[in-house]
C-alpha positions as CSV (number, residue, x, y, z in Angstrom):
1,M,0.0,0.0,0.0
2,W,1.1,3.6,-0.1
3,L,2.9,4.6,2.9
4,R,2.0,7.4,5.2
5,R,4.5,10.1,5.4
6,A,3.9,13.8,6.1
7,A,7.3,15.1,4.9
8,V,8.7,15.5,1.4
9,T,9.9,11.9,0.5
10,L,10.6,9.5,-2.0
11,V,9.1,6.4,-1.5
12,A,10.3,3.0,-3.0
13,G,6.9,1.3,-2.8
14,L,3.7,0.3,-4.4
15,L,0.3,2.0,-4.5
16,T,-2.7,-0.1,-3.4
17,T,-3.4,-2.2,-6.3
18,L,-7.0,-2.8,-7.7
19,S,-6.9,-6.3,-6.4
20,P,-5.4,-7.1,-2.9
21,P,-2.9,-4.4,-1.6
22,V,0.6,-5.0,-1.9
23,A,2.4,-4.4,1.4
24,V,6.0,-2.9,1.4
25,A,8.4,-3.4,4.2
26,D,11.0,-1.0,5.3
27,P,10.8,1.3,2.3
28,E,13.7,3.4,1.4
29,L,13.2,7.1,2.1
30,Q,15.1,10.1,0.5
31,A,14.3,13.8,0.6
32,A,13.0,15.0,-2.7
33,V,15.2,18.1,-2.5
34,N,15.3,18.6,-6.3
35,A,11.7,18.5,-6.9
36,P,10.2,21.7,-8.5
37,K,8.1,24.1,-6.2
38,G,5.1,25.9,-7.0
39,P,2.0,27.5,-5.8
40,A,0.7,24.2,-4.4
41,P,2.4,23.2,-1.1
42,I,0.6,19.7,-1.2
43,W,1.7,17.5,-4.1
44,L,2.4,14.0,-5.2
45,V,4.2,12.5,-8.3
46,A,3.8,8.8,-9.0
47,D,4.1,6.1,-11.5
48,L,0.7,5.0,-12.7
49,V,1.9,1.6,-13.9
50,S,3.9,0.3,-10.8
51,G,2.3,2.7,-8.3
52,R,5.8,3.9,-7.1
53,I,5.7,7.4,-5.5
54,L,8.6,9.4,-6.9
55,G,8.1,12.4,-4.8
56,A,5.4,14.0,-2.4
57,K,4.8,16.5,0.2
58,D,1.9,16.1,2.8
59,A,0.5,13.3,0.6
60,Y,-1.6,12.2,3.5
61,G,-2.8,15.5,4.8
62,Q,-6.6,15.8,4.5
63,H,-7.8,18.6,2.4
64,A,-10.7,19.7,0.3
65,P,-10.3,18.5,-3.4
66,A,-12.9,20.7,-5.2
67,S,-13.7,19.4,-8.7
68,T,-10.9,17.1,-8.8
69,I,-13.0,14.5,-6.9
70,K,-15.5,14.3,-9.9
71,P,-13.7,11.2,-11.3
72,L,-15.0,9.3,-8.3
73,L,-18.7,10.3,-9.4
74,A,-17.8,9.3,-13.0
75,M,-16.6,5.9,-11.9
76,V,-19.8,5.2,-10.0
77,V,-21.8,6.3,-13.0
78,M,-19.7,4.3,-15.4
79,D,-20.3,1.3,-13.1
80,Q,-24.1,1.5,-12.8
81,V,-25.5,3.5,-15.7
82,N,-25.5,2.8,-19.4
83,P,-23.8,5.7,-21.2
84,D,-26.8,5.9,-23.6
85,S,-29.4,6.1,-20.7
86,A,-31.0,9.4,-20.7
87,I,-32.7,11.8,-18.1
88,R,-34.9,14.9,-18.2
89,A,-33.1,17.7,-16.5
90,T,-35.0,19.5,-13.7
91,Q,-34.7,22.9,-12.1
92,A,-33.1,21.3,-9.1
93,N,-30.2,20.1,-11.3
94,T,-29.3,23.7,-12.4
95,D,-29.7,25.2,-8.8
96,V,-26.0,24.9,-8.1
97,E,-23.0,27.3,-7.8
98,C,-21.2,27.2,-11.2
99,T,-18.9,26.3,-13.1
100,C,-21.9,24.8,-15.1
101,V,-22.3,23.4,-18.6
102,G,-25.6,25.0,-19.0
103,I,-28.1,22.3,-18.5
104,K,-31.7,23.4,-19.3
105,P,-34.7,22.2,-17.2
106,G,-36.9,19.9,-19.4
107,A,-34.1,19.0,-21.8
108,V,-33.1,15.4,-22.3
109,Y,-29.3,14.4,-21.7
110,T,-27.5,11.0,-21.9
111,A,-25.2,9.9,-19.3
112,R,-22.4,10.1,-21.7
113,Q,-23.1,13.6,-22.6
114,L,-23.3,14.5,-18.9
115,L,-20.0,12.7,-18.4
116,D,-18.4,14.9,-21.1
117,A,-19.7,17.9,-19.3
118,L,-18.6,16.7,-15.9
119,L,-15.0,15.8,-16.8
120,M,-14.3,18.3,-19.4
121,V,-15.9,21.6,-18.2
122,S,-16.4,20.7,-14.7
123,G,-20.2,21.2,-14.9
124,N,-21.8,21.1,-11.2
125,D,-25.1,21.0,-13.0
126,A,-24.1,17.8,-14.9
127,A,-22.9,16.4,-11.6
128,N,-26.4,17.0,-10.0
129,A,-28.1,15.3,-13.1
130,L,-25.7,12.3,-13.0
131,A,-26.6,12.0,-9.1
132,D,-30.3,11.8,-10.1
133,M,-29.4,8.9,-12.5
134,L,-27.7,7.0,-9.5
135,G,-30.8,7.5,-7.4
136,G,-30.6,11.1,-6.0
137,Y,-28.3,13.4,-4.5
138,Q,-27.7,11.7,-1.1
139,V,-27.6,8.3,-2.8
140,A,-24.9,9.4,-5.0
141,I,-22.9,10.6,-2.3
142,Q,-23.2,7.3,-0.5
143,K,-22.2,5.4,-3.6
144,M,-19.2,7.6,-4.0
145,N,-18.0,7.1,-0.5
146,A,-18.5,3.2,-1.1
147,K,-16.5,3.4,-4.3
148,A,-13.6,5.2,-2.4
149,A,-13.6,2.6,0.3
150,Q,-13.7,-0.2,-2.4
151,I,-10.6,1.0,-4.1
152,G,-8.7,1.8,-0.9
153,A,-9.1,5.5,-0.8
154,V,-9.9,5.3,2.8
155,A,-9.3,8.9,3.7
156,T,-11.8,10.1,1.1
157,R,-15.3,11.4,2.2
158,A,-17.5,13.0,-0.4
159,G,-19.9,15.7,0.8
160,S,-21.5,16.5,-2.6
161,P,-21.5,14.9,-6.2
162,S,-19.6,17.8,-7.6
163,G,-16.9,18.5,-5.0
164,L,-18.6,21.8,-3.9
165,D,-18.3,22.3,-0.2
166,G,-19.6,24.1,2.7
167,P,-20.2,23.9,6.6
168,G,-21.4,20.5,7.4
169,W,-21.0,19.2,3.8
170,E,-17.3,19.2,3.3
171,T,-15.6,16.9,0.8
172,T,-12.2,15.6,2.1
173,T,-9.4,13.6,0.6
174,T,-5.6,13.3,0.3
175,A,-3.1,13.7,-2.6
176,H,-2.4,10.0,-1.9
177,D,-6.1,9.2,-2.3
178,L,-6.6,11.2,-5.4
179,G,-3.9,9.3,-7.1
180,M,-5.5,6.1,-6.3
181,I,-8.8,7.5,-7.7
182,Y,-7.3,8.7,-11.1
183,R,-5.3,5.5,-11.3
184,T,-8.4,3.3,-11.0
185,A,-10.4,5.7,-13.2
186,L,-7.9,5.0,-16.1
187,N,-9.1,1.4,-16.1
188,Y,-12.3,2.7,-17.5
189,P,-11.7,3.3,-21.3
190,L,-14.7,5.8,-21.4
191,F,-12.8,8.0,-18.7
192,G,-9.6,8.0,-20.5
193,Q,-11.4,8.9,-23.7
194,I,-13.3,11.8,-22.2
195,I,-10.3,13.5,-20.5
196,H,-8.3,13.2,-23.6
197,Q,-10.7,14.9,-26.0
198,Q,-10.4,18.5,-26.3
199,T,-14.1,19.3,-27.6
200,A,-17.5,17.6,-27.6
201,Q,-20.9,18.1,-28.8
202,F,-23.5,18.9,-26.1
203,P,-27.2,19.6,-26.2
204,N,-28.0,23.2,-26.2
205,G,-31.5,22.7,-24.7
206,A,-33.2,24.1,-27.8
207,G,-33.0,20.9,-30.0
208,G,-29.5,21.5,-31.3
209,F,-26.1,21.2,-30.1
210,K,-23.2,23.4,-28.9
211,T,-19.5,22.7,-28.7
212,I,-17.9,22.5,-25.2
213,A,-14.2,22.5,-24.8
214,S,-11.8,21.0,-22.1
215,H,-10.6,23.5,-19.4
216,D,-7.2,21.8,-19.3
217,P,-4.5,23.9,-20.6
218,L,-1.9,21.0,-20.6
219,L,-4.2,19.1,-23.0
220,L,-5.1,22.2,-25.1
221,N,-1.5,23.4,-25.2
222,G,-0.1,19.9,-26.3
223,Y,2.0,18.8,-23.4
224,P,3.9,15.9,-24.8
225,G,2.2,12.5,-24.1
226,F,-0.7,14.1,-22.0
227,I,-3.3,11.8,-21.0
228,G,-5.7,14.2,-19.3
229,G,-6.5,15.8,-16.0
230,K,-8.9,17.7,-13.9
231,T,-8.8,21.1,-12.5
232,G,-10.8,22.3,-9.3
233,Y,-11.4,25.4,-7.2
234,T,-13.5,26.4,-4.1
235,N,-12.7,28.8,-1.3
236,L,-11.9,25.9,1.0
237,A,-9.9,23.8,-1.5
238,Q,-8.2,26.7,-3.3
239,E,-6.6,25.5,-6.6
240,T,-6.5,21.9,-7.2
241,Y,-5.1,20.0,-10.2
242,V,-4.4,16.5,-11.1
243,A,-2.4,15.7,-14.5
244,M,-1.5,12.7,-16.2
245,A,1.1,12.0,-19.0
246,Q,2.9,9.1,-20.7
247,R,6.4,9.2,-22.3
248,D,9.1,6.8,-23.0
249,G,7.2,3.9,-21.5
250,K,6.3,5.7,-18.4
251,R,3.0,6.8,-17.2
252,L,2.8,9.4,-14.6
253,I,0.4,11.4,-12.3
254,A,0.9,14.7,-10.6
255,V,-1.5,15.6,-7.9
256,M,-1.6,19.2,-6.5
257,M,-3.7,20.7,-3.7
258,Y,-4.3,24.1,-1.9
259,G,-2.6,26.0,-4.5
260,S,-2.4,29.8,-4.2
261,D,-2.3,30.5,-7.9
262,D,-2.9,28.5,-11.2
263,L,-1.2,25.2,-11.2
264,W,-0.6,24.6,-14.9
265,D,3.2,25.5,-14.6
266,Q,3.7,23.5,-11.5
267,G,2.0,20.5,-13.2
268,R,4.2,20.7,-16.3
269,A,7.2,21.0,-14.0
270,L,6.2,18.1,-11.8
271,L,5.6,15.9,-14.6
272,D,9.0,16.9,-16.4
273,W,10.6,16.2,-13.1
274,G,9.0,12.8,-12.8
275,F,10.0,11.8,-16.3
276,S,13.5,12.7,-15.5
277,Q,13.8,10.3,-12.6
278,S,15.5,7.0,-13.3
């Protein structure tokens, strides 16, 4: 399993696998003194194939993830809902703090279209509609928490389907758990397809379609080998970002939390640093 360490460390170990956890005894620890710094004081870089953590700081501290938690909802939907299944949106779906894709009450949307909106443009209204497809707002949260426990993300507690938070309904996780969530999500081909696409067609609520575009600059600006990622922001979480890329046979993830500014440059630098490690 991933090992708890609060300091900046290199860990010669394995992530929890999707089958029984792999324990690592007496891991070798070194200070990641040459890792790049940025606006996010909490970060993790890991190998998505082996699960080896290349470097981390406060990877097990609990913090709000904002919208970077949305892949947890997406996995539950992909487990339980046919992508072609449809729902008629309600006013309650749109009664949410945005970022929103612009769902129209009374319009019909498929689960696939809502997943595009959830993962590409971070639509909180799409998250609410997907929650209804799972049985309702609270049911969706329960299923998200059950999924987190199932995959070993034991420090994760969802308080909303979207990652929005507030007093009494906070969402908390760790950089370690986010790494596990995204590593697991990549086992879903549809997830990988959605986070890698730059644009998609989405119903405009008037019988036609509009183009929605990914919010991820590393995807849009052509970072070499970029797989995809997810951005997030709330007042409690501050800036959050998860980015994944593959190069020369390596597949890496960089997780950043509680950033004081945009995290694109830090994400790029952490991935570059990870690829430079032997």
